[in-house]
C-alpha positions in Angstrom: 67.1 10.2 8.4 66.9 14.0 8.8 64.3 16.1 6.9 65.6 18.0 3.9 66.1 21.3 5.7 69.1 23.5 5.9 71.5 23.2 8.8 72.1 26.9 8.7 69.3 28.7 10.6 69.2 31.8 8.4 69.0 30.1 5.0 66.4 27.8 3.6 66.1 26.5 0.1 63.3 24.8 -1.8 63.9 21.9 -4.2 62.2 21.0 -7.5 58.3 21.6 -7.4 58.6 25.3 -6.3 55.6 26.2 -4.2 53.8 29.6 -4.3 55.2 32.0 -1.8 53.4 35.0 -0.2 55.7 37.8 0.9 55.4 41.2 2.5 57.7 43.9 3.7 59.6 43.7 7.0 58.8 46.2 9.7 59.4 46.8 13.4 57.8 44.1 15.5 55.5 44.6 18.4 55.2 42.2 21.2 51.7 40.6 21.6 52.6 36.9 22.0 52.9 34.6 24.9 55.9 34.5 27.2 58.6 31.9 26.7 59.4 28.9 28.8 62.8 30.0 30.3 63.8 26.8 32.0 63.9 23.1 31.3 63.0 22.4 34.9 59.3 23.2 34.6 57.0 23.3 31.6 54.8 26.3 30.9 51.2 25.1 30.7 50.3 27.8 28.2 46.9 26.7 27.0 44.8 28.8 29.5 46.8 31.9 28.8 46.5 31.2 25.1 42.7 31.1 25.2 42.6 34.2 27.5 44.6 35.9 24.7 42.4 34.8 21.8 39.1 35.0 23.7 37.6 38.4 24.8 40.1 40.4 23.0 39.3 38.7 19.7 36.7 41.4 18.8 39.6 43.9 18.2 41.4 41.5 15.8 41.2 41.7 12.0 39.2 38.6 11.0 39.7 36.9 7.7 38.0 33.9 6.2 39.7 31.9 3.4 36.4 31.4 1.7 36.2 35.2 1.2 39.3 34.8 -1.0 38.0 32.0 -3.1 38.7 29.0 -1.0 36.3 26.1 -1.7 35.6 23.4 1.0 34.8 20.7 -1.6 38.2 18.9 -1.6 38.5 19.3 -5.3 39.0 23.0 -6.1 42.5 24.2 -5.6 42.4 26.7 -2.7 46.1 27.5 -2.5 45.8 31.0 -3.8 43.0 31.8 -1.4 45.1 30.8 1.6 48.0 32.8 0.3 45.8 35.9 -0.3 44.5 35.7 3.3 48.0 35.3 4.6 49.3 38.3 2.6 46.6 40.5 4.1 47.2 39.1 7.6 51.0 39.6 7.3 50.6 43.1 6.0 48.3 44.2 8.9 49.7 46.1 11.8 46.9 44.7 14.0 46.6 41.1 15.4 44.9 39.0 12.8 42.8 35.8 12.7 42.6 33.6 9.6 39.6 31.2 9.8 39.3 27.9 7.9 35.7 26.7 8.2 34.5 23.1 8.1 35.0 21.2 4.9 38.0 19.9 2.9 40.3 22.4 1.3 42.7 21.2 -1.5 46.2 22.7 -1.3 49.4 22.3 -3.2 52.7 23.0 -1.5 52.8 26.5 -0.1 55.1 28.8 1.8 53.8 31.4 4.2 56.6 33.9 4.3 57.5 36.5 7.0 58.5 38.9 8.1 55.1 40.4 9.1 53.9 43.7 10.4 52.4 42.1 13.5 53.4 39.3 15.8 50.0 37.8 16.5 48.5 35.8 13.6 46.1 33.1 14.6 45.0 30.4 12.1 41.9 28.7 13.4 41.1 25.6 11.5 37.7 23.7 11.8 38.2 22.0 8.4 40.7 19.6 6.8 43.5 20.5 4.5 44.1 17.9 1.9 47.0 17.3 -0.5 46.5 16.3 -4.2 45.8 12.6 -4.7 48.8 12.4 -7.0 51.7 12.3 -4.6 54.1 13.7 -7.3 52.4 17.1 -7.1 54.0 17.9 -3.8 56.5 15.0 -3.5 59.6 17.0 -4.5 58.8 20.0 -2.3 60.6 20.3 1.0 57.3 21.0 2.7 53.7 20.9 1.9 52.7 23.6 4.4 55.7 25.8 5.4 56.2 28.9 7.5 59.4 30.8 7.2 60.7 33.7 9.2 57.5 34.2 11.2 57.0 35.5 14.7 53.9 34.9 16.8 51.9 32.5 14.7 49.4 30.2 16.3 47.6 27.2 14.6 44.5 26.1 16.5 42.9 22.8 15.5 42.5 21.3 12.0 43.5 18.2 10.2 46.3 18.0 7.7 45.8 15.0 5.3 48.8 14.6 3.1 47.6 11.4 1.4 51.0 9.9 1.7 50.0 6.2 1.2 50.7 6.3 -2.5 54.3 7.5 -2.0 54.9 5.0 0.8 53.8 2.2 -1.6 56.2 3.6 -4.3 59.1 3.7 -1.8 58.4 0.2 -0.5 58.3 -1.2 -4.0 61.9 -0.1 -4.6 60.9 2.1 -7.5 62.3 5.6 -8.2 60.1 8.0 -6.2 60.1 11.6 -5.0 61.6 12.1 -1.6 58.3 13.3 -0.2 57.2 16.5 1.5 57.1 17.3 5.2 53.5 18.1 6.0 54.1 21.2 8.3 57.3 23.0 8.9 58.5 26.1 10.6 62.0 27.5 9.9 63.8 30.5 11.4 60.7 31.4 13.4 59.8 32.2 17.0 56.9 32.3 19.4 54.9 29.5 17.7 51.8 27.8 19.2 50.3 24.7 17.8 47.2 23.3 19.6 44.8 20.5 18.8 46.2 19.8 15.3 46.0 16.4 13.7 48.5 15.3 11.0 47.4 12.3 8.8 49.6 10.2 6.5 52.4 12.6 5.8 54.6 11.8 2.8 57.7 12.2 4.9 58.1 14.0 8.3 54.8 15.2 9.8 56.0 18.4 11.7 59.4 20.0 11.7 60.9 22.9 13.6 64.2 24.1 12.2 66.0 27.1 13.6 63.1 28.1 15.9 62.8 29.6 19.4 59.9 29.4 21.9 57.6 26.7 20.4 54.6 25.4 22.3 52.6 22.4 21.2 49.7 20.7 23.0 47.1 18.1 22.1 48.8 17.2 18.8 47.8 13.9 17.1 50.0 12.2 14.5 48.6 9.2 12.6 50.4 7.1 10.0 50.9 3.4 9.3 53.6 1.6 11.3 55.3 0.7 8.0 55.3 4.2 6.5 58.9 5.1 5.7 60.6 8.2 7.2 57.4 9.6 8.7 58.8 11.0 11.9 56.1 12.6 14.0 57.8 15.7 15.3 61.3 16.6 14.4 63.2 19.4 16.2 66.7 20.7 15.2 68.7 23.9 15.7 65.9 25.1 18.0 65.5 26.1 21.6 62.6 26.4 24.1 60.4 23.8 22.6 57.6 22.3 24.7 55.4 19.3 23.6 52.5 18.3 25.8 49.6 15.8 25.8 50.3 14.4 22.4 49.7 11.0 20.8 51.9 9.9 17.9 51.4 6.7 15.8 53.8 6.5 12.8 56.4 4.5 10.9 59.5 6.2 12.2 60.5 8.2 15.3 57.6 9.6 17.2 59.8 12.5 18.2 63.3 13.0 16.8 65.7 15.5 18.2 68.5 16.6 15.8 71.7 18.7 16.2 71.5 22.0 17.9 68.3 21.3 19.9 68.4 22.8 23.4 65.9 23.3 26.2 63.3 20.8 25.2 60.4 19.6 27.4 58.2 16.7 26.4 55.4 15.6 28.8 52.5 13.2 28.6 53.5 11.7 25.3 52.0 8.4 23.9 54.1 6.7 21.2 53.2 3.7 19.2 53.6 2.3 16.6 56.9 4.0 15.8 60.6 4.0 16.6 60.3 5.8 20.0 61.7 9.1 21.1 65.2 9.5 19.6 68.0 12.0 20.2 69.8 11.7 16.9 71.2 10.6 14.7 74.0 12.9 15.8 77.5 13.3 14.6 76.9 12.9 10.9 79.0 16.0 10.3 82.5 16.8 11.7 81.4 20.2 13.0 78.0 19.9 14.5 75.9 21.8 17.2 75.2 19.7 20.3 72.0 18.7 22.1 71.5 19.7 25.7 68.8 20.2 28.4 66.2 17.7 27.1 63.5 16.3 29.4 61.0 13.5 28.6 58.5 13.1 31.4 55.4 10.8 31.7 55.6 9.0 28.4 54.1 5.7 27.3 55.6 3.5 24.5 53.3 0.8 23.0 54.9 -1.9 20.8 57.6 0.5 19.5 61.0 -0.4 18.0 62.7 1.7 20.6 61.7 3.5 23.8 64.1 6.3 24.7 67.2 6.3 22.4 70.3 8.3 21.8 72.0 7.6 18.5 75.2 8.8 16.9 77.2 8.0 13.8 80.4 6.0 14.1 82.5 8.8 12.7 84.5 11.8 13.9 82.5 14.7 15.2 82.6 17.5 17.8 79.0 17.0 18.6 77.6 16.2 22.0 74.5 15.2 24.0 74.3 16.2 27.7 71.9 17.0 30.5 69.2 14.5 29.3 66.4 13.3 31.6 64.0 10.4 30.9 61.5 10.3 33.8 58.2 8.4 34.6 58.2 6.2 31.4 56.1 3.1 30.8 57.2 0.5 28.2 54.7 -1.9 26.8 56.3 -4.7 24.7 59.1 -2.4 23.4 61.9 -4.0 21.5 64.7 -1.7 22.8 63.3 0.1 25.9 66.6 2.0 26.8 69.3 2.3 24.2 72.4 4.4 23.4 73.8 3.4 20.1 77.1 5.2 19.0 77.9 2.7 16.2 75.3 3.9 13.7 76.6 3.5 10.2 74.0 2.4 7.5 75.7 0.1 5.0 79.0 0.6 6.8 79.8 3.5 4.5 81.7 6.7 5.3 82.6 5.6 8.8 86.4 5.3 8.5 87.3 4.3 12.0 83.9 3.1 13.2 84.3 5.3 16.3 81.9 8.1 17.2 83.3 11.5 18.2 80.0 12.5 19.9 80.3 13.0 23.7 77.3 11.7 25.7 77.2 12.7 29.3 74.8 13.3 32.2 71.9 11.2 31.1 69.3 10.2 33.8 66.8 7.3 33.6 64.3 7.6 36.5 61.2 5.5 37.1 61.3 3.5 33.9 59.2 0.5 34.0 57.3 -2.1 31.9 58.0 -4.9 29.5 60.7 -5.5 26.8 60.0 -7.5 23.6 63.7 -8.6 23.6 65.9 -10.1 26.3 68.3 -7.1 26.4 66.2 -4.2 27.7 69.0 -1.8 28.4 71.8 -1.4 25.9 74.6 1.2 26.2 76.9 0.8 23.2 79.0 3.9 23.6 82.1 5.3 21.8 85.4 3.7 22.7 87.1 7.1 22.1 84.6 9.1 24.1 82.9 6.8 26.6 79.5 7.8 28.0 79.8 9.4 31.4 77.4 10.4 34.1 74.7 8.0 33.3 72.3 7.6 36.2 69.8 4.7 36.6 67.2 5.3 39.3 64.2 3.1 39.9 64.3 1.1 36.6 62.2 -2.1 36.4 61.9 -3.9 33.0 61.0 -7.5 32.4 61.1 -9.9 29.4 58.5 -12.6 29.3 57.7 -12.2 33.0 61.4 -12.6 33.8 64.1 -10.1 34.6 65.6 -8.8 31.4 69.3 -8.3 30.7 71.5 -5.2 30.3 74.5 -4.7 28.1 77.2 -2.0 28.5 80.2 -1.0 26.4 82.3 2.0 27.3 79.6 3.4 29.6 80.1 4.8 33.1 77.7 6.0 35.7 75.8 5.1 38.9 72.6 3.3 39.9 70.3 3.8 42.9 67.1 2.2 44.2 65.7 -0.9 42.5 67.3 -1.3 39.1 66.2 -4.3 37.0 67.9 -5.5 34.9 70.9 -5.2 37.2 73.0 -2.2 36.2 76.0 -3.0 34.1 77.5 0.5 34.5 
């Protein structure tokens, strides 16, 4: 399930429960932000440069404290207006600006931090915890709880986001009529974003979403939610390019990382996932005309007791979408139900899939040094489109077992090569 965000990168709408929005006039941008990662071949380990930027030079930065605007760290007083007031001043400043959130618990309703700002270097340093209202209905119909739109050069350092989503999960699991739920943190139509050391707890729906963004760096992010929490994807990326995710641990009830249409040049390294549904490219091909996914690397990842390991999934319906140039490398599976899977026959309830054939073209996918244990006998499953068979699949050094025995592999409409030791034996 995709988050409720626009598929057009220049438009973004809010649903029911309209949050407060802070705005400021647009001006000519100046460049004070980190360089981008320009290739998928090598990640940019940006953290040392980030701290160099925010360290000695910080004395020249305009410093703002949310408590100076009326924020209360008691977890009871609504601090939404205080955060917006601090953002409005930061966004209107022509100089780099720091917004500080001290220790304590700050209660916030759904809020949108709106660009475009007069400077491209706003740092939000959080030592405290942001908490949502206990009544899930207060933010449950908003697209996002904490949203940034049309911003350039925003960094979030540290902090906990506690969305208190357990009440909404219980409502959904009971079968009652419930709000859809809010994404905890979202960035849309934005660029040059840094998120370091953030923890997201119990999101109502998706934890972190990037939609229509360029040059995003994330490091040391922690996501925590119950394994049975519905639609709580850890990090979702769509219509975005140049996204790097490093050294992060995700425990949730849906995909640890989900990659939607239009995502290009993604690098994910040192990721630990579980519980959850794995790292998924898709679902793709829901729409006839859809941007493709390409140049995606997952390197040095560990999956623990997840439903899937590395997955590519598309709807069984006509589409001009594609997924190509994908690399899964140095991956450990620990009791994973479906360690390696391509599923091009996704059609919930068998509705709106007239021919049960996916139009999405999947090509040039490499699985290298994938090892560990499967919780099911079929550890490798390539169920590709009969109209557009998977091509260019490469299996290199794959070793997966089931109950201390060699597991099985299943292939439909899949072509490619294998090299080195490949267990289960390649069915390509």
